C-alpha positions in Angstrom: -148.3 81.2 50.6 -147.6 84.5 52.5 -151.2 84.7 53.4 -150.6 80.9 55.4 -147.2 82.3 56.9 -148.7 85.3 58.3 -151.6 82.8 59.9 -149.2 80.8 61.5 -147.2 83.4 63.5 -150.4 84.7 64.1 -151.9 81.7 65.6 -148.1 81.1 67.6 -148.8 84.9 69.1 -152.2 83.9 70.4 -151.2 80.5 71.7 -148.6 82.2 73.8 -150.3 84.7 74.9 -153.5 82.4 76.0 -150.9 80.4 77.6 -148.8 82.7 79.7 -151.0 85.0 80.1 -154.8 83.3 81.0 -152.9 80.3 82.9 -150.3 82.4 84.8 -152.9 82.0 88.0 -154.7 79.1 87.2 -155.2 76.5 90.0 -157.1 74.4 88.2 -155.3 71.2 86.0 -157.6 68.5 86.0 -158.2 67.5 82.0 -161.2 68.6 80.2 -162.4 65.9 77.5 -165.0 67.3 75.1 -167.1 65.9 71.8 -168.4 68.6 68.9 -170.3 67.6 66.5 -170.5 69.3 62.9 -173.2 69.1 60.0 -169.7 69.2 57.6 -167.9 66.1 56.3 -164.3 65.9 57.5 -162.4 66.3 54.0 -164.4 69.0 52.9 -162.9 72.7 53.0 -166.1 73.4 55.4 -164.7 70.5 58.5 -160.9 71.1 57.9 -160.2 74.7 57.2 -162.1 76.1 60.6 -163.7 72.6 62.4 -160.4 70.4 63.0 -158.1 73.8 63.5 -160.7 75.3 66.3 -160.0 72.0 68.2 -156.2 72.1 67.9 -156.3 75.4 68.8 -158.1 74.7 71.7 -155.5 72.1 72.8 -152.6 74.2 71.7 -153.5 77.7 73.9 -154.7 75.2 77.1 -151.9 73.6 77.0 -153.8 70.2 76.4 -156.2 71.2 79.7 -159.1 70.8 77.3 -159.3 68.5 74.2 -162.2 68.5 72.1 -162.9 65.1 69.7 -165.0 66.2 66.5 -167.4 64.8 64.6 -168.7 65.3 61.2 -172.1 65.0 59.8 -173.9 61.8 60.4 -171.1 60.3 62.6 -172.8 59.8 65.8 -176.4 60.5 65.0 -178.5 62.6 62.1 -177.6 66.0 61.8 -181.1 66.8 62.7 -180.8 65.4 66.2 -177.5 67.8 67.0 -179.4 70.2 69.0 -180.9 67.6 71.1 -177.3 65.5 72.0 -175.8 69.1 72.7 -178.7 69.7 74.7 -179.3 66.2 76.8 -175.0 66.2 77.1 -174.7 63.2 74.6 -172.0 65.9 73.1 -171.1 69.1 74.6 -171.1 71.2 71.9 -172.0 71.5 68.3 -170.7 73.8 65.3 -174.0 73.7 62.9 -176.0 75.9 61.1 -179.7 77.2 62.6 -181.4 76.8 59.7 -181.5 72.7 60.6 -184.0 73.9 63.4 -186.2 76.7 61.8 -189.3 74.3 62.3 -188.7 74.8 66.0 -188.7 78.5 65.8 -188.9 80.9 62.9 -185.6 83.1 64.7 -183.9 80.3 63.5 -185.3 79.9 59.8 -184.1 83.7 59.8 -180.6 83.1 61.4 -180.1 80.3 58.6 -181.0 82.2 55.4 -182.9 85.9 54.6 -184.1 85.6 50.9 -182.6 88.5 48.8 -179.6 89.8 51.6 -177.6 91.6 49.5 -174.6 90.7 52.4 -171.8 89.4 50.9 -168.6 90.4 52.5 -166.7 88.4 55.7 -167.1 92.2 57.8 -170.5 92.9 57.1 -171.9 89.4 57.7 -169.9 89.3 61.3 -171.6 92.9 61.9 -174.9 91.9 61.3 -173.9 88.6 63.0 -173.4 90.7 66.3 -175.9 92.7 66.2 -178.7 89.9 65.9 -176.5 87.7 68.3 -178.8 88.1 71.6 -181.5 87.6 69.6 -180.3 84.3 68.0 -179.2 83.3 71.8 -181.9 83.6 73.5 -183.8 81.2 70.8 -181.4 79.1 71.5 -181.7 79.0 75.5 -185.3 78.3 74.8 -184.0 75.3 73.6 -181.8 74.3 76.5 -178.6 75.2 75.0 -176.2 78.3 75.2 -175.0 79.7 71.8 -171.4 81.4 72.0 -172.0 83.0 68.6 -171.1 82.7 65.0 -168.6 80.2 64.3 -167.1 81.0 60.6 -168.1 82.7 57.5 -170.3 81.0 54.6 -169.7 83.1 51.4 -173.0 83.3 49.4 -174.6 80.4 47.9 -175.0 79.4 44.2 -178.1 78.5 42.2 -177.3 75.5 39.9 -178.9 74.4 36.8 -179.1 72.0 34.1 -182.2 74.3 32.4 -181.7 78.1 31.2 -183.3 80.5 33.6 -183.0 83.8 32.2 -185.9 85.8 33.9 -188.2 85.7 37.5 -190.8 84.3 34.4 -188.5 81.6 33.9 -188.9 80.4 37.2 -192.5 79.4 37.2 -192.8 75.9 37.2 -189.1 75.1 37.7 -188.4 72.4 40.3 -186.3 73.8 42.4 -184.3 71.7 45.5 -184.1 73.8 48.7 -185.1 73.9 52.4 -186.6 75.8 55.2 -187.8 79.4 54.4 -186.2 78.7 50.8 -188.3 76.2 49.6 -191.3 79.1 50.7 -189.1 81.9 48.5 -189.1 79.5 45.9 -192.9 78.9 46.2 -193.4 82.3 46.2 -191.6 82.9 42.7 -193.9 79.9 41.2 -191.6 77.3 41.3 -192.2 74.0 43.4 -189.6 73.4 46.0 -188.2 69.8 45.9 -186.5 68.5 49.7 -183.4 66.9 49.0 -180.6 66.0 51.4 -176.8 67.5 49.7 -176.1 63.5 48.8 -179.1 63.3 46.6 -178.8 66.5 44.6 -175.9 65.3 42.4 -178.4 62.1 40.8 -181.3 64.5 40.7 -179.3 67.0 38.7 -178.1 64.4 36.6 -181.5 62.7 36.0 -183.4 65.8 35.7 -185.5 65.3 38.9 -184.9 68.7 39.6 -184.0 71.4 37.4 -182.4 73.4 40.1 -180.8 73.0 42.9 -179.6 75.2 46.0 -177.2 73.8 48.3 -173.9 76.0 49.1 -171.1 78.3 47.4 -168.9 77.4 44.5 -166.2 75.9 46.3 -168.5 73.4 48.7 -170.7 72.5 45.2 -167.5 71.6 43.5 -166.3 69.0 46.1 -170.0 67.4 46.2 -169.5 67.2 42.1 -172.1 69.2 41.5 -170.1 71.2 38.6 -170.1 67.9 36.1 -174.2 68.1 35.9 -174.5 71.9 36.0 -175.0 73.6 33.1 -175.7 77.1 34.7 -175.2 78.6 37.3 -178.1 81.6 37.8 -176.4 85.2 39.3 -176.7 87.2 41.2 -177.7 85.3 44.3 -181.4 85.4 45.0 -181.8 83.3 48.1 -179.4 84.5 50.5 -175.9 86.1 50.6 -173.2 85.3 52.9 -174.1 83.7 56.0 -173.1 82.4 59.4 -172.2 78.4 58.1 -172.3 77.8 61.7 -173.1 78.6 65.4 -171.2 77.5 67.9 -173.7 76.0 70.6 -172.5 74.3 74.2 -174.6 72.6 76.7 -175.5 75.1 79.4 -173.6 72.7 82.4 -170.3 71.6 80.5 -170.0 75.0 79.8 -170.4 76.5 83.5 -168.2 73.8 85.1 -165.2 75.3 82.6 -163.2 77.4 84.5 -162.8 81.1 83.4 -160.0 80.6 81.8 -160.7 77.9 79.7 -163.9 79.8 78.6 -161.8 82.3 77.0 -159.5 79.8 75.2 -163.0 78.7 73.4 -164.0 82.8 72.5 -160.2 83.0 71.5 -160.4 79.7 69.2 -163.5 80.5 67.8 -162.5 84.0 66.4 -159.4 81.8 65.3 -161.7 79.9 63.3 -163.8 83.2 62.0 -160.0 84.3 60.5 -159.3 81.1 58.8 -163.1 80.8 57.2 -162.4 84.1 55.1 -159.3 82.5 54.1 -160.2 78.9 53.6 -163.6 79.8 52.3 -163.8 83.2 50.6 -160.4 82.6 49.2 -160.8 79.0 48.0 -164.7 79.6 46.6 -163.0 82.5 43.9 -160.6 79.8 43.1 -163.4 76.9 42.6 -165.6 80.0 40.7 -162.3 80.3 38.3 -162.8 76.1 37.8 -166.1 75.7 37.1 -166.0 78.2 34.2 -162.7 76.7 33.2 -165.2 73.2 32.5 -167.3 75.1 30.5 -170.3 75.6 33.2 -172.2 79.3 32.3 -173.2 82.0 34.3 -176.7 83.8 33.3 -177.3 87.5 35.0 -180.6 87.9 35.5 -181.9 91.2 34.7 -181.4 94.1 37.2 -185.0 95.1 37.5 -186.0 90.8 38.1 -183.3 90.7 40.7 -185.2 94.1 42.6 -188.3 92.3 42.3 -186.9 89.1 43.6 -185.6 90.8 46.7 -189.3 92.4 47.0 -190.7 88.8 46.9 -187.6 87.6 49.5 -188.8 90.4 52.1 -192.6 89.5 51.4 -191.6 86.0 52.8 -189.5 87.3 55.7 -192.4 89.6 57.0 -194.2 86.4 56.9 -191.8 84.3 59.3 -191.7 87.8 61.4 -195.6 87.5 62.4 -194.8 84.2 63.7 -193.5 85.7 66.9 -192.5 88.5 68.3 -188.7 86.9 68.8 -189.3 86.7 64.6 -190.3 90.1 64.8 -187.6 91.4 66.4 -185.3 89.8 64.5 -186.4 91.3 61.3 -186.6 94.6 62.6 -182.6 94.6 64.1 -181.8 93.2 60.6 -183.8 96.4 59.0 -181.4 98.3 60.8 -178.3 96.7 59.7 -179.0 97.1 56.5 -179.2 100.5 57.4 -176.1 100.5 58.6 -174.2 99.3 55.7 -176.1 101.3 53.6 -178.9 99.0 52.1 -181.9 101.3 52.1 -184.2 100.1 50.0 -184.2 96.4 51.4 -184.5 98.1 54.9 -187.5 100.3 54.3 -189.5 97.1 52.5 -189.1 95.2 55.7 -190.1 97.9 57.8 -193.0 99.3 56.0 -196.5 99.4 57.2 
């Protein structure tokens, strides 16, 4: 409760600052109405915890001069078409995970997830995001959209399982729901990657169509009901640690037409969304984990030697992706430097070894 009250005061103070500081000399009074899409679904923590508050923040901070109507995944169009929708001006904004565009550019694959990534904390995640943003933004620019940076924080994903997997050897022959670079990673571990939409995972685990499924963190997976059909969760996270759950992208023409003060509002409200995600996602994730365990789901801890080997395999997969373009190579080089800065030197050396 104290955290929520503290945030409310912070939000009010920020709104007053924006309203009085940014608009005192503004001569622009025309109302701006945008539409925005997200891959998240209304009613879930990932939508109600940052997407809706972001739109509310923009409206309040602009004194009603700018309003953003937000739509959940699949409401206006398939999530896979969201990048095109923003580029073509069907919508002016998107809060979308970069991994959806992995097939367009290997930079998006690496931005979406990094096999063996040891980063889990909010602060380290955004340090990495800011260092890599120029490369990611350039990739988006090639696709005809403008990136405004990472929108919010996503805690590390978990690996749901209906079978016991206690070593890397046990991955061989298993069927794992994964996508993008994750599919390449689990294939490298000897498993078979299966492509499923999020809504298909529950039944696949229930019927044994897949042995394991990677989708999201404890909180989101609980909202999807996966705790009802999972017997185990395999730890530590092998595929990806904390990630930028959404990139904030806009239509370039629509963005250029915004007066500078409204651009400032968008950036300020983006930063508020980042702050909110630390509370609504990270703390909510911890609470959800306790509920999973209370319900009887067991955590299997993989041996330390296997975890180290899995990270080496993940590094090999990333190095293969880095060979697909100069931009991807630059992304991996910068990511390795970030790992060095944060003290993850062993993995960084693996990524830079000749």
